N, C-alpha and C positions, 0 to 999 in steps of 0.2 A: 660445147661453148663454156667451158669452165675457165675462171680466172681466179686470181688470188682473192678478189672481193667475194665472188660467188661462193667459194669454198668457206670463207669466213662466215658467211650468212647461212651456209648449209643448203644451198640450192644447186640444182643440176646445171641450169643454164643461166648465164649472166644477162638475162632479160628481165628488166624491171618494167612491169606494166601498170601504168597509171589509168584509173577509170573511176567514174562516179557510181558504177554498178557493182554491188556486193557479189552478185553471181558471176560477173566477169573476173573480178579480182580473185575470188576463190578458185575459179577455173584456171587462172594463170598460175597460181601457186600449185595447184594439183598437177599441172602439166610440167612442172619442173622449173618454172620461172619464180619471180617474186612479185606477188600482187600487191598493189598499193591503192587503197580506197581513198577517193577524193572526198574530203569532208565539208567543202564549202557550202553545200546545199542543206546541211543539217543545222537548222536553227534551234531545234529542240533537242536537248541532251538525251531524252528518252529514245528519240528515233535513232540516234547514232548508236546508243547502247543496244537497241533492238538488232541493228544490222551487224554490229560487232559480235553479238551473241551468235548470229547466224553464220558469220565468217568462222568463228571458233568451231562450229559444227560441221563445216563443209571444207575445211582446209587440210584434213587428214593429219593434224599435228604439225604441218609445215609452216615455215615463217611467212608473214605478211607485214605490211606497214600501212601508214596513214599519211595522207597529204593535207595540210592545212594552208590557210592564206593568212599570214600575219605580217604586219609591218615590223621593221627592225626596231623601231623606237617604241617604247611602251607609252601608251596614251590612255589615261584614265578619265572617268567622269564624263565621257561623251556618249550619249544615248542615240538610238536610231531616230527618235523623235527630234532630237537636236539637229541631226543631219538633214532630215526630211524638210525642216523648216528653212533650210538654205537653198532649196530648189526653186528657181525663178518661175513665176506664173507662166511666163511666155514659152518656156520649155515644156511645161505640162500641157499647154495648149497645142504646141507643135505635135506632141505625141498623139493627142486626141484627133487632131486634123488628119494626121497620116493614117491612123487606124480607120477613121471614117471614110477616107478616100478609097480604102480597099475593102470597105464593107465588113470589117471585123466586128462580130457581135460582142456585147458586154458580157462579163461573167455574170452568173446567176446571183440574185440577191443573197447576200450573206456568204457567198463563196470567196474564200480568201485566195490570194495569189499563190500559186504552187511553185513559183520560181522567184527567189529573192537572194541576190548576192550580198549576204550580211556576214558571212563567215570571216571577212577581213576585219570586222569590228573586234576590238580588244576583248570585250566581255563575251562575245559569242565564241571566238576562237579559243579563249581560256576555258570556257565551258566544255568545249570539245575535248580539250586535253585532259581535264579533270575526268572525263569519261574514259578516254583512250588509254590513260596510264593504269587503268584497272584491268587492262587486258594485256596479254603477252606480245604486244607488237614489238617488232625488231627494228623498225625504221620510222622515223618522223621526218617528212619532207615538207619544205616550205616554198610555195610557189612565188613568194615575193622577196626571195633572198634569205639572208640570215634571220632567224627568229630572235626575239629579245634574249639578251644574255641569260636571264634567269630561266628561260624556257630550255635553252641549251644545257644548262647545268642540271635542270630537273630531268631531262631526258637521259643525260649521261649517268646521273645517280641511279637510274633504273636500268642501266645497260643498254639503252636504246641509242643507235646510231642516228645522227642528224644529217640530212641532205639539204642542199639549197640549190635553186636554179640560178644560173648565171648566163648573161648574154654577151659577156666580154671578159677578157683576162683581168681587167681592172676589178670588175665585180667578184670574180673568182678569188682574187687575192684578198679581198675584204672578208670573203667567207672563211678562208683559211685563217686569217687573223682572229676571227670570231670564234674559232674552235669548231668549225663544221667538219664532219667526218668524210662527207662525200659531196663533190661538186657535180651538178648536172649541167653540162655545157649544151645549152638549148639554142639551136640555130634559128635563123630567120625563117626557115621553111616550116617550123613547127606550128601546131595549132595552139590557140590560146595566146597568152601574153608572150611576146618575143622581142628580142632586140633586132639589130639591123645587120648582124654579121652571119653569113652562111656557115653551115655546119663544117664543110670541108676546110674552112680557114679557122673557124672558132675552136674546134676540138683540139687540134695540136697546139694552139695558142694557150688554151686553158691547161692542158697537160704540162707544158712547159712552165707555166706560171705557178702551179701549185704542187707539182710533183715533189715527193712520192705520194701525195694525197690521191686517193682513187677518184677518177673522173668517169662519169657516164655520158655517152654521146646521145643527143636527142635532136630531133628535127629532121623530117624528110626520110626517116628510116622505116622501111616496111617490108624488107626481104632479107634473106639470110646473107646474100652478097653484100648488102649495105651494113649488116651487122659486122661482117668480116672487115669491111673498110673502116668502120668505127674502131675496132680493136687494133687494126693496123696503124691507125693514127695515134694510138697510145691510151685509148679508153680501156677500162676494165669491165665494161658492160655497156648496154644500151637502155635507154629510157623511152618506152613506146607508149603513146596515148591514143592518137587518132585511129590507129589501126584497129582498135577494139570496138569502135562505134558500130561496125556492121557485123560484129560477132553475133551468133545466134543467141547467146546468153544475155546480150544487151537489152535493156528495156527503155527504148526511146519514146515509147507511148505514141509513136507516130509512124504509120506505115509510109505516109507521104514523105516524111524527112528521110527515112531509110532509102526510098526510091531516089531522092535527090542526091544523096551521098553516093549511091551506086552509079548514078549517071554522070556525076561530076568529073571533070578533068582537073589536072594539076593546076590549070590556069583559072579555075573557077572559085578561087578564094581571094580574100582581100584582107590586108592588115588595117583594121579600123578601130576607132575608139568608141563605136556605137554601143557596145555591150557593157563596158565597165568604166570607160573614161581613159583607160590605158590602151596602147596599141595591142590588139589581139587579133590573130588571124582566125577567119571564119569563112563560111560560105558567103559569097557575094550575092546579095539580094537587093530588092528595091528598098528594104528597110535600111541596109548599110549605105545604099546610094543616097537615101534622103538625108541621113545624118552627115555624110561626107560632102554634100552639095554646098558650095560656098553660099548659096542663096538662103540656106537654112540658118537656124540659130547656133549651130555648132554643138559639139558635145560638152558636157560638164566634166570636171576633173573627178577622179576616183575619190571617194565612194559615191559621190552625188549621182553620176550617170547610172550606176547599177541600180540604185533605188528608184530613180526616175522611170526606168524602162521595165521594171520588174513585172508589173501587172500587164503591161502591153506584151511582153514576151510570152507570159502565161496564156493570154488570149490568142495570140498568134499560133502557139503550139496546140492549144486545145482545139481550135477550130481549123487547123491545118490550112492556114491562109498561104497558098502556094507561093505567091509573089514575094511574101515577106518571111517565109519560113527558112530558118537557118540554124547553124550551131557552130561553135568553135571546132575547127578542124584544120589540119595542116595540108600542105601541098601533096602529101602522100595520098590524098583522097583519090587521085587519078589512077592508083593501083588497087583501090578498094572496089572491086567490081562484082563481088558476090557475097552472100551471107554464108559464113562458115562457123563452125564451132571453134572455140578457143584452142582445143586440142588439134584440130585440123590446121589452124594458123601456125601452131608450133611445129607441126610435122613439115609444113612448107618452109618455115624459117630454118630448121635444122638441115633440111635437104639443100637449100640454097647455100647455107654456110659451108657444107661439105663440098659442094661444087666450086665455090670460090677458093677454098683451101687447096683443093686438087689442082685447080687452075694455076695458082701461084707456085705450087710445087712443080708443076710441069714447066713453067716459065723459068724457075730457078734451077731446072735440071735435076730435080729430086723426084724419086718415085712416090706416088701417093701412098700413105699408110693404110 
């Protein structure tokens, strides 16, 4: 599964694996793909440095990257406390009432929330970059589109390629104009923040819009046959995220959540603003239903919603409250039916890719190589 882009980055397979777990990212790189560590959960620079140190020791000198969450426009002077003060009291009460309805215990006295989406904040994201650029990362990806222009320049000055996610050809063209090196065409089927265009339509649209800039196909991809389809549509690789959640190396801190993922079908996700304030695909739960119910107060815009629900999500995860327990995941969850090592996943992907290529060769009247 080599392409011009994978050769440029020095990886065997054009599979880019996004994950919040260092052990998974490192395993993806060791398996011949390109591991990308998600940084959004790292609010303390020392924690990110610790895990990048670990990555350095467990990637066998092979390349890896980092994914951050930054708005395109630089915003200075806004602190987390400033944002917290904007959250209405009624929304805070709705959170408490919903948790009480399901009997979710409080955190222990003095215990801090272990889950806060603050990486989108200017000061947090830039602190992450201050750490990351001390390491030999080969790719910087941004989940919210093009990062600020000075960040792009800073990455390029260090020989780091910059990738940005796009949900439409219009967004992709903006990325190209901003000097982005790789566009990730993320379809509606994907986990996390997505647009409304499905991958089969989006990928060729983006390829046509920004060519010859390399494009990665993302959203609804979890087999070698689907990778072959993405490359056939003009992509130079694939960006996989949800598939790694049930990898043996993943650390979900919740056997109940793993069981829910393994049992879920492709129709058991919903695109909801409940988590961050922006539409994000995730497991459908009574928590997402409560926020999407017209009788409720409705979600707040990003970043208010993420801060509002941070402690609640930590409590739901810690106490494994089944009816409310969820996670961002794409529609490919219906194919995630067993826990496997990252290497086993790669073996399955390569076999599926070979089957797809052989099938097309037969259809075209050519002998398989």
